[in-house]
N, C-alpha and C positions, 0 to 999 in steps of 0.2 A: 318871649314864647317859644321861635323857632330854632334860639340859640341855648333854651333852659331842653329843646327837644334832641338838637344835637349831640348836645352835652351827654343825655343819658346815653341817645343810644353809639357813641365812641366808648362810655365806662361798659357798654356790656358783650359777657365773654362772644365774640367773632366763632372760636376755634366748633363751640356750639352746635351757632346757627350754619357753620359751614357742614359741620359731619353731618346733622339732620339734614339739607338739600341734597351731599351725595348722597345720601341714602333713600332719599325722592327717586334720585338720579338711578339707582339700581331697575329703581319701583316700574321707574316711567320707560329704560330699556326694556324688564319683561314684558309687561302691557302692550307696549307698542310690538313685540317679538310674536305675544299669542295673538292679536289683533292681522299679521299677519298671511297668516294661514285660512283668510280667504280671501279668495280673488276679488270679492265685490264690496273686501270692508270701508268705510266710515272710518275708520280707527276713532270710535265714539267715548269708547271707555278711556283713550288715550288722549284727548281734544278735553276730555271733562273732566278727565286727572288733573290736567295743566290748571282749568279755571279753579278746582278744587285748594291748588297748590297755593296761587296766587292771594285766595279770599283766607289757606294760613297762611301765609306770610304775615298777608295786613294784621291778622289776627295776632301772632308773637309781638306783633311793631307792636298794637296798642298795647296786650293785656301787661310786656315791658315794657311802657310807659306809666302804666296802669300802679299807681302804689298798691304795692301785693296788700299793706295791712287794711286796705279796705275790701279784702273780701272775709275776713275774720269781720267782721265790724258789720257785714251784712248777710250771716251765717244760718241766721234762720231762716233767712230770705232765701237765699239761693238751696239750702234744704226742701223748704218749698215747692219751689221748682220740680226742681228734682222729682218728689216723690209726684209730682203734677203730670207730669209728660210719662209716668213711668204708665201711673195710671189712665191716660188717656189712650197709651197706647194697646192697653190688654183692652178699653173699651173698643177701639174704633180702628185700630191699627190693623196690617193687610201680613199677610200670614206669605213670605216667601221661605222656600226652604224646608217646611214646616216647623216655624217662627214669627208669630204675632210678635213679629218687633219693629216694626218699620209704620213711621210716617209719612203722608203722603202732602209734598211744601213745590207749591210752583209748577203743576198739574202730575205730570209723573214723574218727579224727581221725589226719591226717597230718602229720609231720614232715620237713622238710631237712635232710638233718647237713652239708649245703655251707654253709647260714649260719651252723652253726656252726666253719667249717672255716675263715673266712675270720677270724673272731677270730682264732682260735688262728695265722693264718697271720700276723698283727699281733702280737700277746704272742709268739709264741715268735721269727719273725724280732728282733725290737724286742728280746730278752731277749738274747738271740747276739751281737748286736752289740755292745750296751755293755757285757757280758761279756767278748768278747776285744780289746774297745779298736780299739791300735792293731796286733794281730794281726792281724785282720779282715784285713788284706793280704793275708796270709800264703795262695800259693794252694792249699794243703794244708788251709786252714779255709773259705778263699773252697767250696771242692770240696763239702766238708758238709754248706756251707750250701748248695747247689745239690740237695744231695741230700735233703737237709730237708726244703725248701720243693719241688724237685720232684716228693716222695714226694705231696705232697696235691695237686695237678697233678692230675699224672699219674690220680690215685684217682677225682678230681673227672670227666676227660675220657674213659676209662673211665665211666661211667654211660650215654652221651654226653652231660654236659652243658657245652657248648663256652664259652658266654655266663658262666658262673661259673668256670668254668677259668681265660676270659680274665684276667676280675674278680685272683683268685687270681694271676696274673703280673704284671698291673700293680701287684698290691702288692707282689709281691719285686721289680718292676724298682729302683719309687720308690721301697723302704725303700733300696737299691742305691747310688741317687743318693746321696739322703741322707745317706749314711756316708763320703759322697766318697771312694770308693779311686779305683785307679787305672779312669781308662774304658775301657781295653784288657783290663781280667777284665769288665768289663762287657759288652764285645763277645763277646766269649769264653763267656759263660753265654747266650746268645742265640741263639749261635754251638748251643752245646750241642744247647739246645730245640730247634734247626731238626733239626739232625740226628736226636735224636729224634723228633718226630714225621716225618721222611723215611723212618725206621728202620719206626714202627708202621706208618705207611699201607703200608709196601710187605710187610710182614708179618704184623701183628696186625688192623689193621682187615678188619669182614666190609661185602660189598655194600653193603648199608643203612646201616653206619655211616661211606661212604664218601659215600654219596649224602648222608648228613646232613649232611657237610660242606661239601661240593659246594653244596648248596641254603642253609646259612647264609652261605656269601662272595653266592653270587647267586641271589638267589629271584627272578629272572624264567626259573631255570630249572623250577618250576612254581609255574606260574600262576592255579593252580586252588588252592594249598596255600597257604604259608607265605609265595608272592609274590602270593595273593590276598587277604592280612592285609596288608598294607602298603599297600595298591591303597586298600584300604577307609580305612585310618588319615587315609591322607591327603585323601583325600574329606571323612571327618569331621572334621580339623583345620582344613582350606581351607572347609567350612558353616559354620563358628563365627561366620566373620567377623571383626570388631571386639569387635560386646557380646555372641556368642553367641546360642544357639536359645533360651535357659532350661534352667535343671532338667528334666530328665527331659522333653523337649521336640528331642532331638536326635536327629533319624534316623535317621543309622546306626547311634547306639547303640541306640534304641528300636525297630530296627526285626527289631536281631539281623543286620544286616548283618557288623557288625565283631564277629568272636570274641574268646575270652577279656579282653573288655573291663574287668576288675573287677581283671586282674591285667596281664599284660604291655600292653596297650593303656589303659592309665586316664586318660594323657597326651591321649589323644586324646579319652574321653570327656568331660574337662574341658574342651578347648580348645574342643569341639565346642557343649555345653551354656554354656560360661562367654565364651569368646570370647578374641581376641589380650588382651583385660582380665585375663581372667581367667590368661589361662595364663602372660602377664607376671610377675604379680602371683606366681605359683606359680614359677616360675621365680628372683623375688627371693625367696621365703624362702628356697630351696634357696643362694646365693646370702651370705645372711645368715647361716643355720648354717652355712657349710666356714669364712665371713670367723670369726666368734665359735670355733670350734675352731681358724683359725689362731692366733686369740689368746691362748688354753689353750697352743696348741704352744711358742709365743715365752715364756710365761711359768712354763712348766714346771721347775721344780727341779732336775730330770737329764738325763741322757741317754734314760734308758729312756723315761721319760713323754715326750718328744720327739719319742722313732719312734713312740712306742705311738698320738698324738693325729696325725699326720704319715700312718702307717698309713691312720688313722682317715678321713682328710680324702682317700686316695688313691681310696679303698671308696669313697666317696659321690662323688666328684669322676667316677671312670668306671663308675661302673653310672650315674647320671643320665646320664651322656651318651650311654652306651650305649642306655639307656630310650628315652630323649626320638628319639636320635637315631635311632633304627627306626619311633617313631611318626608322624615327619617325612620318613621316606623317602631319610635319610640312613646309614643303621646296618644294616646285614644283621638277620635278626629272631636274636635274642636268647636271648629263654625269660628276660633279667631282670626283676625289680619293679624299676618306684620304689622309694628307698628311704621309707618311712613315706606311703608313699601308697598302695601297689599294696594289694589283698588279699592275705594272707595273715600264718600267723599267724609261722611261723620267723622269716623277715625281721622285719618286725615287731617282734619280740621281739629277736631278735642285735642290731640298729640302736639300738632301749635302750639295750640292755647297753652296747653300748661308748658311748652316750653316758654313759650310768652310768658308766663308767672315766673319758672328757675331766672328768668334772664333777670326779670321786676327785682327780686330776691335777691342777683347780684350784683345788679348796681346799684342799691340799698344798704350794701354791706357793709360801708362808711358810715357812719351815725350823722357825719353831715347832709349826706344828699336827700332832698325830702322830697 
């Protein structure tokens, strides 16, 4: 048993894992730096992130060893679990930052079900597309897939978590394009989502929800709210110049001008303290991580593995672009973390689970591996 364990681990993509660890290290530096601004800081976030990191590694190893094809077998169970926790958070979740997207576990430790929903979206859609193969071209089946994916998107939208809903929608549309279905069907599905949004805007959304959406699209509507966040983030990124101010020496982050700096604006903290060089290095690791996943997708032994890794790539790319774009003022405030870098156990652990699944696909790229 142990011999098989070590054989499987040895066959994994070590560069993928090491790249992920470097990204976590960047995040840990940023989190530590944000906590040094307080004279009596107990560095609780830093310590908790270390614990999340340890849990994430264990789960990555577990899913690396687990044959990824089991996920396809239990597709409906996984989908049911995703729907259940998203409904639970709407019924009994707590509100943080205006979004009812958290469940409490183990006392006061929060958990974001939407991070699990991203895994569910990838795995379930990959299973549907590979099970139906040619039949996915049938309009009836596409409607079923639209309802399956749309339910997840709508439940997240109702929290309201517009950034995560956008990521789920990006995963859905990206996987649709990977299946090479008729482009007219894709356009039809996009139009259906648009009609649903317009109907919800007209009949379902409250004034508060509408205001959040408008501010999401145009931060200048709220210059002392989310608009203020973007302005401070741009100042922080610019003030880092080429080599940065030095760890814990950034005035924007150190003097707390930059809000939620350990989560949404961690990239601005890193850019301010490590400068252009540090920011480019961070971006380089993100690109390398995506490249390694792209390589795994090309080596996948079946369509299910190919689509799962494709979905993980779409998630990492879309969420990284959205978060970094928000930090430099070219994207609206989305409230999504930078994968592996931002503080937060839900996102960090979910991303490591995805990387573990990708490792499982890479380990079993040869049909002799069981």
